[in-house]
C-alpha positions, 0 to 999 in steps of 0.5 A: 412227502408233504412238508412246511406247507399251507393246505387251507379252505378244502371243503365240500357239502355233501361228501368227504374232503381231506387237506392229506388223504391217502388209501394205497401207495405202499410205505414211507409217508411224511407229513410234517410241520404244516398247516392242514385245513379240510372240512372231512378229515384234516389227515385220513388214511384209507377209505377207498379201496386199494388198487394193491393187494398185501403187502402193498394195500395197506399204507404203511410207515407213516410219520405226522409230526409238528402239524396244525389240524384246524377246522374254522369256526366259520363253518359251524352251523350257528356260530356267530362267524358262520358264513352260511353254507353246511360243509360236511365236518367230520373230524381232524385225524382218521386211520381206516387202513394204516400201519406202523403210524407215529403222530407226534407233536401236532396240535388237532383243534376245532371239531364238532357234531355235523356229519359225524358226532364229533371225535377228534381222532378216529382209529377205526379199521374199515374194508371200505368197499368190502374187497380188501379184507386185510385192512388193518390199523396197527402199531400206531403211537400217537404221542406228545400231540394237543387235542383242543375243542371237540365234542368227543376225543378218541375213538377206536373200533376193534373190526369193521362191522359192515365187512370182513378186516382184521383187528385193530392192535397195538395203539399206544396213546401217551404224553398228550394234552386234550383240552376242552373236550365236550365243552359247548359250543362243541359238544351236545352232550356228555363227551366220550374221551376214549370209545372202544367199540368191537374188541381191538387188542392192545390199546394203551393209554397213559400218562395223558391229561384231559379236561373234559365233560362226560365219560372217561371211557364208553366201551362195549361190543366185546372185550378189549384184551391188553387194555391199560390205562395207566398214570392219566390225569382225568375228570371222573366225569359223569360215570367215569369208566363205563361198558357194556352191562354197567349201570352206573359210575365205576372206577 
């Protein structure tokens, strides 16, 4: 349990850094009511080789609730407050190997293109060092969160495109508010609000309110079976819902 804590100024140039990170250890992680500041990923599960085999090789039963995940604008190259060192900025929350995750009531604020292209949230399965073929991202609920000021919204990857992995599946994104996605100075081109690649399964996006510029979804690399997009308030944007083989706006 990490609770009621202030973790800040976690930063490095040329590598990842996390305020909270985990890659093994079985079940029952609770990250509650913290201020979390890091240049790489403010919270990440996965990203290194678990030393245990299944069932304990995948972090599970994770509760991430009522946290403030934040990157200071003084880390942004070119911003008037920039302090002069190009810390390796990535994203605010990333799951590479995790299952049964509740992400509830958090504020995720500020990320931009630097060491990555600027997604706020990534559900992207990774068998990081090639030996953990059981790596998975599954049964994730992302609800009642506020996500502010990022180049892109949420990235979801079906399979690791480098090494064998399990399929990402059963992701629920519900009742969230997304603000200033793809707006200057955080974005450098059309935002991808929901980027879906490589054929994840049972992705449900419903009852969200979204303020962004760009695409609602940009999907490709195989079909996404069981995809539901329902009762959301979004800007149609540049091309609305777009995927492989589309050449223009689609609704």
